[in-house]
Every structure is written in structure tokens, then in C-alpha cells.
C-alpha positions in Angstrom: -46.2 -35.6 15.0 -45.2 -36.2 18.6 -42.4 -34.2 20.2 -38.8 -35.0 19.3 -37.6 -35.8 22.8 -33.8 -35.5 22.5 -31.1 -37.0 24.7 -27.4 -36.1 24.5 -24.8 -38.7 25.3 -21.3 -37.4 26.1 -20.4 -34.1 27.7 -16.8 -33.6 26.7 -15.6 -30.6 24.6 -17.5 -31.7 21.5 -20.5 -32.7 23.6 -20.8 -29.3 25.2 -20.8 -27.7 21.8 -23.6 -30.0 20.6 -25.5 -29.2 23.8 -25.4 -25.5 23.2 -26.7 -25.9 19.6 -29.3 -28.4 20.6 -30.7 -25.9 23.1 -30.7 -23.2 20.4 -32.6 -25.5 18.0 -35.1 -26.6 20.6 -35.9 -22.9 21.2 -36.3 -22.3 17.5 -38.4 -25.5 16.7 -41.8 -26.2 18.1 -41.4 -30.0 17.6 -38.1 -30.6 19.6 -37.1 -30.5 23.2 -33.9 -31.4 25.2 -35.1 -34.2 27.5 -31.8 -35.1 29.2 -28.1 -35.6 29.1 -25.8 -38.4 30.3 -22.0 -38.8 30.8 -20.1 -41.5 32.7 -18.3 -38.7 34.6 -20.8 -38.4 37.5 -19.7 -35.0 38.6 -20.0 -33.6 35.1 -23.2 -35.4 34.4 -24.9 -34.1 37.6 -23.7 -30.5 37.3 -24.6 -30.0 33.7 -28.0 -31.6 34.3 -28.6 -29.2 37.1 -27.4 -26.2 35.2 -29.9 -27.0 32.5 -32.8 -27.8 34.8 -32.8 -31.4 33.6 -33.6 -34.6 35.6 -30.4 -36.4 36.4 -29.9 -39.7 34.5 -27.7 -42.2 36.2 -27.2 -44.5 33.2 -27.4 -44.5 29.4 -30.3 -46.9 29.7 -32.3 -44.5 31.9 -32.0 -41.7 29.4 -32.8 -43.9 26.5 -36.1 -44.9 28.1 -37.2 -41.2 28.1 -36.3 -40.2 24.5 -37.1 -40.9 20.8 -34.0 -39.1 19.5 -30.4 -39.6 20.6 -27.2 -37.6 19.8 -24.1 -39.7 20.7 -20.9 -37.7 21.2 -19.0 -40.1 23.4 -15.6 -41.6 22.7 -15.6 -43.8 19.6 -15.1 -46.9 21.7 -18.6 -46.5 23.2 -20.5 -45.6 20.1 -21.6 -49.2 19.3 -23.0 -50.1 22.7 -25.0 -46.9 23.1 -26.2 -46.9 19.5 -27.3 -50.5 19.6 -29.3 -49.9 22.8 -31.0 -46.9 21.1 -31.9 -49.0 18.0 -33.2 -51.8 20.2 -35.5 -49.3 21.9 -36.5 -47.7 18.6 -34.8 -44.4 19.2 -33.7 -42.3 16.2 -30.0 -41.8 16.5 -27.3 -39.3 15.5 -23.7 -40.8 15.9 -20.6 -38.7 15.7 -18.0 -39.9 13.3 -16.4 -42.4 13.0 -19.6 -44.4 13.3 -17.9 -47.2 15.3 -14.5 -48.6 15.9 -14.9 -51.6 13.6 -16.8 -52.3 10.4 -18.2 -55.4 12.0 -19.9 -53.2 14.7 -21.3 -50.8 12.0 -22.6 -53.8 10.1 -24.4 -55.0 13.2 -26.0 -51.6 13.6 -27.2 -51.7 9.9 -28.6 -55.2 10.5 -30.3 -54.2 13.8 -31.9 -51.1 12.3 -33.2 -52.8 9.1 -37.0 -52.5 8.8 -37.4 -50.3 11.9 -37.8 -47.0 9.9 -35.4 -45.3 12.3 -33.5 -42.2 11.2 -29.8 -42.8 11.8 -27.4 -40.0 10.8 -23.6 -40.0 11.0 -21.8 -36.8 12.0 -19.7 -36.2 8.9 -19.9 -32.5 9.5 -18.0 -31.4 6.3 -21.0 -32.5 4.2 -22.7 -29.4 5.7 -19.7 -27.1 5.2 -20.9 -23.9 3.4 -18.1 -24.5 0.8 -19.7 -27.8 -0.1 -23.3 -26.6 0.0 -22.3 -23.8 -2.4 -21.7 -26.5 -5.1 -25.2 -27.9 -5.0 -26.0 -26.5 -8.4 -22.9 -27.8 -10.1 -22.4 -31.1 -11.9 -19.6 -32.8 -10.0 -17.9 -35.7 -11.8 -14.3 -35.7 -10.8 -11.6 -37.9 -12.4 -8.8 -36.8 -10.1 -9.1 -35.5 -6.5 -6.4 -34.1 -4.2 -6.9 -33.3 -0.6 -4.8 -32.0 2.3 -6.2 -32.0 5.8 -3.5 -30.8 8.2 -3.9 -29.8 11.8 -1.8 -28.8 14.8 -1.5 -31.5 17.5 -4.3 -31.6 19.9 -4.7 -34.5 22.5 -8.4 -34.6 21.8 -9.1 -37.2 19.1 -6.0 -39.3 19.7 -8.0 -42.3 20.9 -8.1 -43.1 17.1 -5.6 -42.7 14.3 -5.4 -39.6 12.1 -7.2 -41.6 9.5 -10.3 -42.0 11.6 -10.0 -38.6 13.2 -9.3 -36.3 10.2 -8.9 -38.2 6.9 -12.3 -39.9 7.2 -14.0 -36.5 6.6 -12.4 -36.4 3.1 -13.0 -40.1 2.5 -16.8 -39.6 3.2 -17.0 -36.6 0.8 -15.0 -38.3 -1.9 -17.2 -41.4 -1.8 -20.3 -39.2 -1.9 -19.0 -37.3 -4.9 -17.5 -40.1 -7.0 -20.3 -42.7 -6.4 -18.2 -45.6 -7.7 -16.8 -48.7 -6.1 -13.2 -48.6 -4.8 -10.9 -50.7 -7.0 -7.6 -50.4 -5.2 -6.0 -48.5 -2.3 -2.3 -47.7 -1.7 -1.3 -46.1 1.6 1.6 -45.1 3.8 1.8 -43.5 7.2 3.6 -43.3 10.6 3.1 -42.7 14.3 5.1 -39.7 15.5 3.7 -38.4 18.7 1.1 -41.0 19.7 1.1 -44.8 19.5 -1.4 -44.5 16.5 -0.9 -43.2 13.0 -0.4 -39.4 13.1 0.3 -38.7 9.4 -0.9 -40.6 6.4 -1.3 -40.6 2.7 -3.7 -42.7 0.7 -4.2 -43.2 -3.1 -7.7 -44.6 -3.9 -8.5 -45.8 -7.4 -12.2 -46.2 -8.3 -13.8 -48.5 -10.8 -14.9 -45.5 -12.9 -11.3 -44.4 -13.4 -11.2 -41.6 -10.8 -8.2 -41.4 -8.6 -8.1 -39.6 -5.2 -4.8 -38.7 -3.4 -5.5 -37.9 0.2 -3.2 -36.6 2.9 -3.9 -36.1 6.6 -1.7 -35.0 9.4 -2.2 -33.9 13.0 1.4 -32.7 13.6 1.4 -29.8 11.2 2.6 -26.3 12.1 -0.4 -24.8 10.2 -3.9 -25.8 9.5 -5.1 -26.7 6.0 -8.3 -28.3 4.9 -8.4 -28.2 1.1 -9.8 -30.3 -1.6 -9.2 -30.0 -5.4 -11.4 -31.6 -8.0 -10.4 -32.1 -11.6 -13.0 -33.1 -14.2 -13.7 -32.7 -17.9 -13.8 -28.9 -18.6 -13.6 -27.9 -14.9 -11.3 -27.4 -11.9 -12.9 -26.9 -8.5 -11.1 -25.8 -5.4 -12.7 -26.2 -1.9 -11.4 -24.6 1.2 -13.1 -26.0 4.3 -11.4 -23.6 6.7 -12.4 -20.5 4.8 -15.8 -21.9 3.8 -15.2 -20.9 0.2 -15.2 -22.7 -3.2 -13.7 -21.6 -6.5 -14.7 -22.9 -9.9 -12.8 -22.7 -13.2 -14.7 -24.1 -16.1 -14.8 -24.1 -19.9 -18.1 -23.3 -21.5 -19.5 -22.7 -25.0 -20.0 -19.1 -23.9 -23.7 -19.2 -24.1 -23.9 -19.6 -20.3 -21.3 -19.5 -17.5 -22.2 -23.1 -16.8 -23.0 -22.8 -13.1 -25.8 -20.3 -13.4 -23.8 -17.6 -11.6 -24.4 -14.2 -13.2 -21.2 -13.0 -11.6 -19.0 -15.4 -13.5 -15.9 -13.8 -15.0 -14.7 -14.7 -18.5 -10.9 -15.1 -18.3 -9.9 -16.5 -21.7 -11.1 -18.0 -25.0 -10.0 -21.3 -26.7 -10.9 -22.4 -30.2 -12.2 -25.9 -30.5 -13.1 -26.9 -34.0 -15.9 -24.5 -35.2 -16.6 -23.4 -31.6 -15.0 -21.0 -29.2 -14.8 -22.2 -25.6 -14.6 -19.6 -22.8 -12.8 -20.1 -19.5 -15.0 -18.8 -16.7 -14.1 -18.1 -13.1 -16.8 -18.3 -10.4 -16.9 -18.1 -6.7 -20.3 -19.6 -5.8 -22.2 -17.7 -3.0 -22.1 -19.5 0.3 -24.8 -19.9 2.9 -23.9 -18.4 6.3 -24.6 -21.5 8.4 -23.1 -23.2 11.5 -22.3 -26.6 10.0 -22.9 -28.5 13.3 -26.2 -26.8 14.0 -27.2 -27.3 10.4 -26.5 -31.1 10.5 -28.4 -31.3 13.8 -31.4 -29.5 12.3 -31.3 -31.8 9.3 -31.4 -34.8 11.6 -34.5 -33.4 13.3 -36.0 -32.7 9.9 -35.5 -36.3 8.9 -37.5 -37.4 11.9 -40.2 -34.8 11.5 -40.6 -35.3 7.8 -40.0 -39.1 7.8 -37.1 -38.5 5.3 -33.8 -40.3 4.8 -30.9 -38.5 6.6 -28.4 -36.7 4.4 -25.6 -38.9 5.8 -26.9 -42.4 6.4 -25.6 -45.2 8.5 -24.6 -47.0 5.3 -22.6 -43.9 4.4 -20.8 -44.0 7.7 -20.1 -47.7 7.3 -18.7 -47.2 3.8 -16.3 -44.4 5.0 -15.2 -46.6 7.9 -14.5 -49.5 5.6 -12.2 -47.4 3.5 -10.6 -45.8 6.5 -9.9 -49.1 8.2 -8.6 -50.6 5.0 -6.1 -47.7 4.8 -5.1 -48.4 8.4 -4.7 -52.1 7.7 -2.4 -51.5 4.7 -0.2 -49.1 6.7 0.0 -51.4 9.7 0.9 -54.4 7.5 3.7 -52.4 5.9 5.1 -51.8 9.4 5.1 -55.5 10.1 
């Protein structure tokens, strides 16, 4: 196939991290190259272009005309305009989360990209966290989920609420794991430091009976990014900060259940004529850089003509739930 000519939009803190990893991937892959960058900050745009021996682009449109793959890491407010221009010019596009500010904007992107065979991936990076990847061989069918995503205050990201900034990570993972329609949402939250919601809790009920209780805060003293899954015969704990998962599961004793030879039998429970054993497992994790891994998978989707692991529709679905939570909280305030 032809070269994946990549353009990066946005050279802030996160954009510079993306830039470093894109350069690494382009050195590792024969099919990809960094074609150019663009930022509305002229000084930053020109200096970073020069540092990387890249031709200076004076507008987003100028860069779009040179590429067939875009990575958008600009403020959320500009995602829609840049992504739409990319789609109209048949450019495969990676968009950092949240996909857009409004669900209407995301729906327009879905409509505009329909039938174009473009690869559009949304940057829900926790899908690529080693703790989640370690669970690939397990059957996940949760009936109750509890998450806590707490962070110390950082001015970056405060252009959106804590729901779109932090909680949306857990919303995306939960929607992907439960695979059922949302039935009802209850939520509460308040603005503490910014003029947007800084701490929030949401309870999501799904049509299949699963319930998710989600808490997010960006005014915590300590960081925490944990998810707990409860399902028939199993309890799974995921720590996104430590990149580890733990599995407690009941089995008939003939096999640990997850295929892990290192599973530890903790106890036995009689059940009728059978004896169930409680096993503890810590699935081995892949040593991967999650951001680099998601970029590489985006390039793979283009090279292999495959569906991205986090689709535009996934991004829209997570945004719909996030914005519904925001709407519920704001209406309570009124």
C-alpha cells in the first residue's frame, strides 16, 4: 500500500507526547512517515516544525492537503472542524477523546464518513491499558461495576467537565464490556474549583440488568483509577495506575478458568454433588506504552484495511452517556 503520510494537529502538552511516539513508530514501521504538524500558536508551530525538519504549514487545510492520516490532539472545541475537513478530504483520522463537544457534532462526523471506508479511531487510551489487555482471555459479563477515577487538580483539561475529561474513560470501557443499551441514569455533581463540574457520581442501569456506579474527581489529594467487576462466579479488580488486574473466580476445579497455570486455589465450597474451588489469578500483563500502542493500532487499521479498535461510533456512544450525565446534573442545579 502507499505510505501512511501522517499529520499531527495540536502541539500542546499531550500533542508533544503524541509527536514523540509518532516519530518512534515511523522509525519502526516502513509504511508510515511524519509529514507535518500544525498548531494555531504560530511560534510553537514554526519552531517545532523546524526542530523536526518539517515543512511549515500555515493552516490546518494546508497540512490536510498533504496527508492521508491525521492525529487530532487539539482542544475539544476544535475537534469537529478539523475532523470534518479531514473526512471531506478522505483522510483517515485519529481524534483524542472526547470525540467532539456535542453529540450532534459527532453524529455529523458519522454521517459524513459513511461509505467512505475511512479509518476513524477515538483516543480512549484506557482500552489499551495493560491491565485491560491482560483480560483478553477471560469471559467478561459483569452485573455490577464500581469505578473510582480520582486525580489531583491540573489546569489542563478544564476546558471540559470532569465527566468529559476523566469519567468518559470509564464510561467507554463499561459500554464496551456490558454491551447492552442504557436504561436509566442517575447522577449528581458539583463545580468546586472551575466553572464546570469537578466531581461527579453516576449510576447507570442497563437493559440486561447490569448496574455501574461511577465516580470521578479532579480535586482529590491522591490519584486513583480503579474498576471492580462483579459477575457470576467471579470478581475482577483492575488498577489502571499500576497496570495490573486481579481475578477471583469459582471453578469446578478441573481448570483454573482463565487458563493461567499460576492460579492459586484459596478455598473450596460444596455445591450439590460438586466441589467448587476459589482461585486467585493475576493475569500477566504486556509491557506496552498505551498511547504508542493505540497509535500503532490506528496505523494497522489503515495498513490492513481493518476496523479500528475504538470506532467513531464508540466515541459517539460514550459522549452521549457523558453528556446525559452532565445534563442531569445541570438540571438538578436549576
